[in-house]
N, C-alpha and C positions, 0 to 999 in steps of 0.2 A: 500473676502477670507474666507474660511471655518473654519479656526482655527487650521488646521493641515496640514501637508505636507507629501506626499508620494513620495518615491523615487522608481520609477519603476525598477531600476537596483537592488535594495535591494529585491524587490518582486521576480525578476527573479533568484536572488541568492538563495532564499528560495525554489524556484521551483526546482532548481538543487539538493538541499538537500533532498527534498521529493523523487525525482527520485532515488537518491543514496540509500535512505532507502528502496524504493520499490525493487531495485535490491538486496539489502541485504536480505530482507524478502523472495524474490523468491529463493535465494540460500539456506536459512534455510529450506524453504518448500521442495526443491528438495533433500536436505540432509536427512531430516526427512522422506520423501517418500521412499528413498532408504533404510533407516534403517527399516521402517515398512516392506518393501518387503523382506529384508534380514532376519529379525528376526521373521517374522510371523509364520514360521513353527518350531520354536525352543521353543515353550511354554511348551512343555512337555505334558504327558498324564495323569498326576495326577489330582486330584480334582481341584487344583488351576489353573493349565494350561488349563484344559477343560473349567473352568468358564471364564477365561480371553479370551480364544478363542471365546467364545460365545459373549462376550461384545466388543471385539476388532473392529469389523466392524463399530459399532456405534461410538466408540471412534475415530476411524480413520476419519469417515465422519465429526464429530464435529471439530476435529483439523484442517482438511484441508478446511473446510468451513470457519472457523474463519480466517485462514491465507488468503484465497481468499478475504474475506470481508476486511481485512486489506490492501491487495494489491489494491483493488478497491478504498478504502478510500484514500490511498496515491496518486493514480492516479487522483482522483477527486480533491483533495486539490491542487496538482501540476497544474492541468489544470485551476482551479479557480484562483490561484495566477498569472499564465501567462495571463489569460484573464483580470484580474484586472489591471495588469501592463500595458497592451495594452490600456485599457480604460483610465487610468490616462494619458498615453502619448498622446492619442488623445485629451483628454480634455484640456491638457496644450498647445497644438499647437495654435499659433495665428490664429484668424479667418481671413479669406480673406474677403475683402469688397464684399458685395452682397451675402454672404453665410448664 
């Protein structure tokens, strides 16, 4: 015995939580994207609005890149948990004679 026990069902439950978080982050991203699109042309023409208009594209790229990185990380973690659960299930199956 290895000294610890893993319940594959618990890992699968965590997989679902990561998938739910992914869905939530996608919704936030989509809401934020709509806000950028809606408000992009309302910055004004004064000095501050003009300066923000120059910086906004880079800000937008940074925000949406970070959100996509988070979505990818949530996907990878979810997939890893699922794969680990499957591996533990396979390891715990009784060996057939001759295998």
